[in-house]
Each structure stands twice: as structure tokens, then as C-alpha cells.
N, C-alpha and C positions, 0 to 999 in steps of 0.2 A: 755740866762738866762731866767728863768721863770719870768713872770710879777707878781706883787703883787696880782692881781686878780686870776691868775693861782695857786699861792701858797695857797691862801685862800680857793680854791676849793678842795685842796688835803685832804686826810684823815689826821686828826690832827697829829698823831704820825709820819707820813711821812713828814709833813711840818717842823717838828723839826729835824734838821740835826744830833743831838747827841742822842744816845741811849746807855745805859749801858747794855752790854751783858757779859756773863760769862767770855769770853776770852778777854774782854777789853772794854774801852770806845770807842764806835763806831761812826766814823765821816762819814756822808752820805749826803754831800751837792750837789752831782750829783746823779740824779735819772732817771731811765729809762734804759731798756736793751732789745736788740733784740734777745737774745739767746733762749728764749722760753722753758727753762727746765720745764717740767710739775710739778715738785715737789718744785718749787722755793718758798721761803718765801715771795716773792712779792705778792703772792695771799692774804696773811694775811693783807697786807697793801693796798689792793685794787688798785694796780697800775700795775698789770701784763700786761694790755693792753698798757701801756706806753712803746713804743719800742725805741724812740729816747732819748738818754741821754741828760738831761738838768740840768743846775745849779740852785740851790736855791740862791746862793750868790757867791762872789768871793772867791778864794782860801785863800787869806790873811784874809778875814773876818772870814772864816771858822776856820782857825788855831787860830785866836784870840778868837773865841767863845769856841773852845775846851780847850785851855790852861787857860781860865778864868772860866771854868765850876766849879761848886761847888764840884764836885767829883774828879776833876783832881789834882793829886799830882805829881810834877816834879820828875822824875827818879824812880817813883814807879808805877803809874797807867798804865797798859797795854793799848795800843791803837790799834784799827782796822780801816782800811780804805776801804770804799765802799763795805761793805760785806752784805748790806741789800737791795740795790735797783739798783745795776748795777754791772758790772765787771770792776775792776780797770785797766785791760790791754786792754780793747777795744780801738781802735785807737783814738776815740774822747775823751776818758776818761783818757788815759795814761798821757797826758801832765799835767793834774790836779793831778794825783797820784804822779808824779815825783816832781811837784811844792810843794805839801804839805810835802812830805818826806824831800825835801830840806829845807823848812822853819823850820820844827821840828828839823832837824839836826843843822841848823844854830843857833838855840836857845841853843845849847849845851846839849840838853836833851838826857838821856841815856835810856829812857823808852823802853820796848818792843814795837815794832810796827809790826803788822801782816797785810800782804797783801794777800788776797785769790783770786785766779783766776783759770779759766778753759780755758783761751784763750791763744793766741800765745805770747810767750816770746822769743825774739831774743838775740843773743850774744851782740848786741848793747845795748839792754835793761839791760843786766847783767852788762855791764860796768857802766851804770848809778847807778844801785843798789849797786855796789861795791864802789861807790864814797862817800857814806855817812859814816862818821867816828865816829859819836856819838851815834845815835839811835841804838838799838839792833833789827835789822831787820830780819824778817822771811817771806819768800814767801811760802805760802801753795798752792799747786796745787791740785785742785779738780778733781778726776778721779773716775768714777763710773763703766765704762765698760758696762753700759746698752746700748743695741742696738735697743731698741724699739723706732722708730722715733717719736712717739707721746709723749713719756715721756722724751727721751734724744735726741733731734734733733742734738746736737753738737757731732760730731765724737770724741770719747774718744782718738783717736790717736793724736789729737791736744794737749790735756793735757799731754799725754805721752811724746811727743816731747818737750814740754815746760819744763817738769820736768827734762829730761835728759840734756837739754841745761843749765838750771839753776844750776844743780848739777855740771856739768863740769866746769862752770865758777865761782863758788862760792868762794869768798875770805872773804869779810867782812860780808856778809849776810849768812843765812842758808836757806835751802829749805826742806820742809816737804811734803810728799805724803799724801794728805787729801783724803782718800779712803771713798767715801760717795756718795749717800746713798746706803747702802747694803740692798737689799730687797729680801726676799724669792721669788723664781720663776722668778726673773728678772736678777739678776747678782750674783747668789750664787752657781753656779755649779762649779765643780772642775777646769774647764778651767779658770773661772773668778778668783778664788782664786790663781791659779798658776800665772796668769798674774800680779795680784797685788803683789805677792811675788817677781816676777822678777823686777817689777818697784821699789820695796822698796830698791833695791840695788843702785838705782840712787837718793837717798834722804838721808838726815842726820837723818831722823826719819820718821816713818809712824804712822798715827792715823786712826783708823777705827770707823765708827759710822753708825747708822741706819737712818730711815726715820722720818722726822718731818712731821707727818700726821695730820694736823689740818682739821677742817671741811671745810674751804674754798678750800683746796687742794682736799679733797674728792669730793666736789661738782664739781670741774673742771674735775676730772677724769670721773665722771658720765656723765657730759655734753658732753664730747668727746667720750664716750664709751670706755675709757681706762680700762685695767684690774685693779681692785681694790685690793691692796695688803693685806688689813686687813678689817675685818668686822667693827671695831670700830676705832674712832679717839682717839688721846691722846694729853695731854698737853706737854709731854716730848717725846723725840725721842724714836723710837721703835727698839729694838735689841733683838730678841728672844734668849733665853738661848741656845738652840741647835745650832743656827747659830753662836753665839759667840764661842762655843766650837769647831765647825768645822774650824773657822777662826784661832783660836789659834793653833789648831793641824796642819793646813796647813803651818803656819809660824814657825813650829818647837818649839813652846813654851812649848812642853812637853819634851824638851831636855835642858841640861844646856848650850850647845854651840850655840843654835839658828842658826844652820847652814843653815836652809832652807830659811830664809829671813832676812831682816834688822830688826832693833829695832822697836818693835810694841808697841803702847800705846792705852789705852782706852779714854784718855782725851787729848784735843788739847794742853792745857798748859803744860801737861807732855811731849808731843813730842817737843814742842818749847823749853822747859827748857833743855831737853836732848841734843837737837841740838846745843845749846849754852853752854853746860856744866855748867849749873847753877841749883839751886834748883827750884822746881815748885812754881810759884808765887801764885797759888790757894790753896796751903796748902793741897793737896790731900793726903799727907803722913799720915794725921790723919785718913783717911779711909783706913786702912792698907791693906785690901783685894784688893784694886785697884792696889797695888804695886807688886803683885805676878808675873807679866810678865815683870817688869822693869829690865834692866840690873843692876847688883850688884853695879856698880860704881855710877849709878844714885840714887839708893836707899840710898847709903851712903851720897851723896850730900844733898838729901832732909832730911835725918835724922839729919845731922849736922846743918841744918838751921831751922828745925821745932821745935818750942817751943810754949807753951801756952802763950798767951798774958796776960798782966796785966788786971785782971778782972775789976778793977775800970775804966780803960781807955775804955774797951769794952762797959761797961754799959753806960758810959757818951756818947760815940759816938752813940750807938744804940738809946739812949733817944733823942739825938739831931736830929736824923733822923726820930723819931716818933714811936719807938718801944713801945709796950704796954705789961703789965704783966711782968713776970719774964724773965730776961736775964740770961740764963744758960750757963755755960762754962763746957763742958764735955771733956773727953780725945780724942774725935773725932771731935767735932764741937762746934761752938757757936750756941745756940738755941734761936730763937727770934720769936715774933709774932707781927703782925701789920706792917711789912715792905714788900714792893714790892721788886722785883728783883734788881733794880738799887742800892738802899741803902745797900742791903745785899752784893752785889758785891763790893761796895765801901769799906765796912768794911773788907770783905774777902781779898781784895788786900792790904789794909793798913797793916793788921796784918799777912798776909800769912797763914791764918787759915780758915778752912771751916766755912761758915755761912749758917745755914739751917732754913727754915720756920717750926716751930713746927707743923703747920697744914698740911704741905705737906712733910711728912717724906721720907727720903732716906732709902729704904729697903736694908738689907744686901745683898751684891754681885750684886745688880741691878745697882749700880753706878749712881744713879740719873736718871735712864731711866724709860720709861713707864712700867707698870705692864704687858702689853700684852706679851704673850709668856713666862711667868715665872709662877712657881707654886703659887697657891693661898696661901697667908700668913694666 
């Protein structure tokens, strides 16, 4: 466990084990990872050099902190484990992953819990994952297919094996192929698309996404002389329009039966919801063009659950969190100003309805992604 002095020396946001991200309230009380993925978000938190996973606190203290957090709502708030600063299935981290899952389950919570890994998962691990009877558990397996050793030093066959093992043994949990990051010139030739399509048949759902290319990651690429995928960095993930079209075509999304590959989604929560046969907890159904690739049965689930929230309740919640100016309720999203991502996500998950920052608009068909690779509006 890290000492108080070590924790004090960390980048402040890394020292705080809880961060609200779009797919859930993220618990990260173990930090440090030896896998060296060049595009890792750990660059942004200035701990990419920390290779040995270490704890900030005990598992019990971490669970107590999570469940008492101001944004946590039992049975509603989605949770993510160790998705910011380590891999939850590394040998030294896995006991903490299982301990936290067990504690959440013992509390009788039915919240979605997402575990994202690119490392080895065994049949014995699957037995543990199947033992949790209350939490709504999803294991997402990150697979890129990138074979450049400076960018992706971990052989993608490890993730592929874990995916097939998880899918074969799934009973109470569900498994999702997390196909990411897809980057032009690195892993977007037809052979890569074909491999992802094959792997999708060993998952309850597949979600695809682009590169999170922040300045810290660009600096790392330049320092090591790695091929830079884009001329500019972006706040949001980059998925060029032409690349998305090729992916959808490869997966047979231009046919009604989708015979070419498994169910494919643009958003993580959409894939998780489909895997568990429930409506999307992020309320993406309001952004209707997102749904054009979703199976009809899933569209119906989301349509049945999706409804505009009470405006007075929304305004009260937004004001409590510090929103300024008008709080607007449209047929697509709640529009606010003055709120960072965590309170926006808290509102979004409470009401199952999209919440957008008025100053950072979501453009039509870009699905909340970066503008790079799309026509100028």
C-alpha cells in the first residue's frame, strides 16, 4: 500500500480513487500497470511510469467510499472497476477485483458493474465471476489487433483467448468485445476488420471506438518516435467518418440479418445493456441516429423505457450541482451550462436521459466524438 507521502506526491486526480466517467462511477484504489500500452489514459494522469500496482487504501475502505459518494445511487449508478490506472485481471490486482465485487454483491446491490481487461482470464476466474448473484456484471475485453510493439506491446491473442474463455463460461455475467482503439493505418485493414468480426461471435455484444488522443499521449509518441496517427489532438475520441462506414459495412450493418458479425454498437452502455437485455442506462435512445445499427429488439427495449424526465426535478438536481443559466429539456437531451462531466453523468444516470454541455455540443451523427475526420459543420 502506498504511504501517505507517496499519495500526496501523486497527481491530485489520481490520488482520488473515485472518478465519474460516462460508463459509470469509477473506482481506482489500485494504481500502476506494467502493460505499457502506448495510448493508455494513464499518460493523462502522469503515472505511466508507475509499473508496479499499489493500493491507495484497503478494499473495504474503497467500497465504503464508493457507496457513500455523493453521486452514488443504489441499484442505479453504474460502476467501473480499475479502468483508469491498472488492469483488473493482473495477478496482483485480481484479488482486489474479486474482493470488491464480492463486497458490492454482499450489499445486495443490483447496479451495473463493468470490469475492463486486456489480460488473461481463466476458467477458474469465470467461476468466481459467475458466483455473484446480485450485481449486474459485465466483463469487457479490450482487443485492438495493433501489432506495432511500441504502441501495443501486449499480444492481442491474450485478449482474444480471454474473450472466448469468458463467453464459453458465462452464466450470470456477460462479456463484451471492446474493440479499441481503432486507428487508421494501424489496425484498420480488411484483415483487422475480419478478425474483429470473427471475435464478435464470442461475445454477447461488441462495441467499437477510436483513439483518445490527448496532448500527453501525442508527446509520448513523439518522444519514442512512434507513428503519429493524427495531426491534431482532441478532447473526445477520434473515429473518422470513412472508418466508421468501413466498420459497419464489414459487420454487415448494411443488411437486415447482420449475418457477417455479432451485434455491434457505437456506445459502451448500449452494448452492456443489450448483453443483459435491458434498456440503455445512458438514455442514448434520445439521440436516435445512434440507434440505426442496433437490433430491433434492443431498440424496442430502449423505446419502452425512454421518457422525458420531470423538468422541475431536472432543474432542481442541476441547480444543486451548480448549473448556471437556463436548464433546457429537449426531445434529445437535457442542456446545461456550468457543470463538469461528473455531475452531468450523475444526472444522466439518474434519469436515463442524455445530459449535454451547451458549450460543447454533440453534432449530428458524430455521436459525441471529436470533429477530426468529419465534414466541417
